[in-house]
N, C-alpha and C positions, 0 to 999 in steps of 0.2 A: 504494500499500498504506499502509495506518494501522497504529497502534498500539495497544494498550490493551484495553480491554472490550468486548464486544459481547454480543448477545441470539441466539436462535433464530431470529428474522425472518432473519439474512443466512446462515444453514448452507444450504447445498446437497449434494442426495445423488445421485449418478451410479452407476450400475451396470449392467454389460454393456454397454454404449453407448448406454443411455438415460439420460434426464435425468428422476428421479423426485421432483423436486423440490415441484412443483405437486401432489404425492397423498401429500406426507408431513408429518406434522404433528411427530414428534419422532425422534430416533436417539440410542442407547447405553445405557448406558454405553459411552464410545470406551477400551476395557482395553488398557492396556499393562504388564504386571507381571511378577515371575518368580516361580517356586514356592519355596516355604519348602525347607530342607531338612529331610528324612525323617526325626524322630528318634524314633516311634513304635515301640512291641513289634510285631514284623511277626508274632509267635506268635499272638498275642491281637486285635490290631485289624484293621480292615478292610484290605483291599489296595487299594493308591491309586497311578495309572500318572500319570509326565508325563517330561517330556523333558528330564534335567539339561544347563542350560546355557543351553537356550532360551526363550526370552520367551512367554507366554502373549498373543494378541493377539486381539481381537475387537470389532466394531463395536457388538455388543450387540443391541437389537431395535429396529429399524424400523415404527414406529408408523403408516400411511399411510390414505389415504380406500379404500375397496373401490370400483373402477372397473373394467370389463371392454370398454371401447372400443378396437377390434380393434387391432391392433400397439403401440399407447402406453399403455393403462391399467394398472394396477398389479395387476389380479389376470391380465391376460394376462401380463404381464413376469415377476410372481414368485411364480407360482401353482405350480410347478414346483421340487420339494425334494430335499435331498439330491443334490445339485450343487455346484461352486465356483464362485463367482462372483467378480468385479472389482471393487473399489467405490471408490471415492472419496468421499469428506466434507469439501469444501474448505468453511470458515471464515471469511467476510468480516468485517473488523472496523468497525461499525456503517455497513455500506455491501455491495451484492454483492461479493463473493469478485473478489479481484484478482491480478494477478501479485506474488508474495511473501507471501502470506496463507499462514498454515498449512491443512495440507491431512492427514487420518486418511485411509491408504489400506493397502488388501494385497488376497488373494486369499482367498476366506473360504467355509467351506460353508456353505449355507442348510439350517439347520435342520428349518424346518416353514415353514405357512403357515395362518393362525388366523383366520376369519372372526367378529368379533366384534359385537355390539350395543351401542350406548350412546348414550343420550337420545334412542334412536328411529332414531339413523344407524348404517349398516353401515362398518363401519372393519376392514382389517388389519394382523395383527400378523405381523411377519417375523423371529424369531428366528437370528442367525446363531452358528457356534460360533466356534471357534479358526480362525488363518489354516492354510491347507490343506499337515499335516504332510507328505506327500511333496514339497510342494511349496518349504516352510520349510525343509526339511532339505538338499535339492539346492540351493539358492541361498544358504542362510546369511543371509537375510533376518531381523533379529531387531528392526528399528527401524519403527514404520509411520508416524511424522509426517514430511513433505516440506514442500516448499514450491510452490507453486501457479507455474508457468513461463507458462502460458496461461490465460487463465479462459474459459470457454465463450464462444465467441462464431464467427462465421463468418468469414473469411479468402480474399481472393480473389487475393493476392499475396506474393511473398518479403519476410521482415521484415528493415528495416533501421534499426529504433531500437536505442538502447541498452537492456542488460538489467537484471537484479535482482542485489542480492548478498544471497546467503542464507546466507551466512556469518561473510563479514571477512574472509576468509584464504583461498588455495589448500587441497586438501587432496591426498592420494595413495592413498586406500583405495578407490576406485570408489563403488559407488552404485548405486540402479536407478534407474526412470523408468517412469511408469504414463500412457497413454491412454487417453480414450475419444472415439470418433468418433461423432457423433451423425445428419449428414446431409452429402452430397457429394454430385457431379454428375460422378463419375470417377474416374481412378486419382492418387495423390499420394503422398507420403512427406515425414513430420514429424519432425523433428530436434531436438538439444538442441545448443546452437552454445556453448561457451566463450570468454571472454577474459581475460587480466591486466591490460587497461584498457579501461574502459567506452566504448569508441566503437565505431562500426560498421563500420571496416576493420578493428580488431583482433580480431574475431568470427573464429572457424572450428570447423567440425564436431567435437563432443565425441566420438572413438571408441568407436562402440559403441553409442550413446544415438542409438537410429534405429528407426522403425517397418517398415522397408523398405516396398517399393512396395506399397499398400493398394486396393480398390475401396472407393471411400468413399461410393458410390450405396448400401450397406447399411451397419449398424452394426458397428462395429468396437471392440474392447476387447484391451487388453493390457500386459505388464509386461517390460521387459528391464531384464536386467543389464550390467551393467560390471564388468570383469574387478577381482579383490580389491587390484588394483596399479596400477589407471590414474589417473592424475593426471587432477583437476578443477582446473579455473583460478576463478580470483575470481568471476568474472561469468558467466551464464547468462541465455540468451534462446531462444525457439523460433523454429522455422525453418520454412516450408515450399516443397515441391518441386511444383509441380502438370504432371501428367504429362496425363490427357485432361480432369481435373476443371478447373473453373476457380473454385468455391468447395467450403472445407472447412468445418463445422461443429465443433469441436472441443476439448476440454481436455487439458493435458498436467501433469503434476506430475513433480516429482524429488526423492529423498530422497539427501542426501549422505552417503557414510559416513565419520564425522570418525576414530573411535577404531577398534580392530579390535573388529569385533561390534556397532557403532554407529555 
């Protein structure tokens, strides 16, 4: 994990268990903001609805290359609208995304799909709305920025390496994890482990931070919440438990709740 500035070349876009980075040009703005207090004159001004105390979170618009390749092309994956999508936007720092790098993530409603011509080529603009309201309210997720625990890669064995320090201290307010499983050849379970000391023997499963056993031979995605009072130790790492699978390709991120609501 590096720190400092970066450029669009090192941004990735994962959606619904697919890596759309090879088709994507830009995404954004990656929005996280709160509504201003409503102080207009209700008798004469337009009605405006918002969720008091809840953040407005959206990945904006994905601009990509129109591609109809079966099972993987942008047109095939993203041309169904008005549905909620699990989205991760890892941002590498002057290199491909690595563990510890920032990730914008959430479950967002895809509002549309627009095929457009530009300079003779055909592109697709995909606008996303806010974080799915029912999901946001039921889980009290108000922070879209987390860290990458496992950059997209294929794994064939359990993890014995050290982890990352995403905050600099332990916390006691839970958080949530997000996973995207791109490929595999059987069943496996992905979890997050935490530790107070960054050594292999000190790591143990972070209670609640697990996918459960999944069939990784088909794409998988999801968001898993920890309880609001779950203690999370300082260091975090990924873990993989293979059942019938011998290889799994996945990305994993975690958003630690630091203060109530954030």
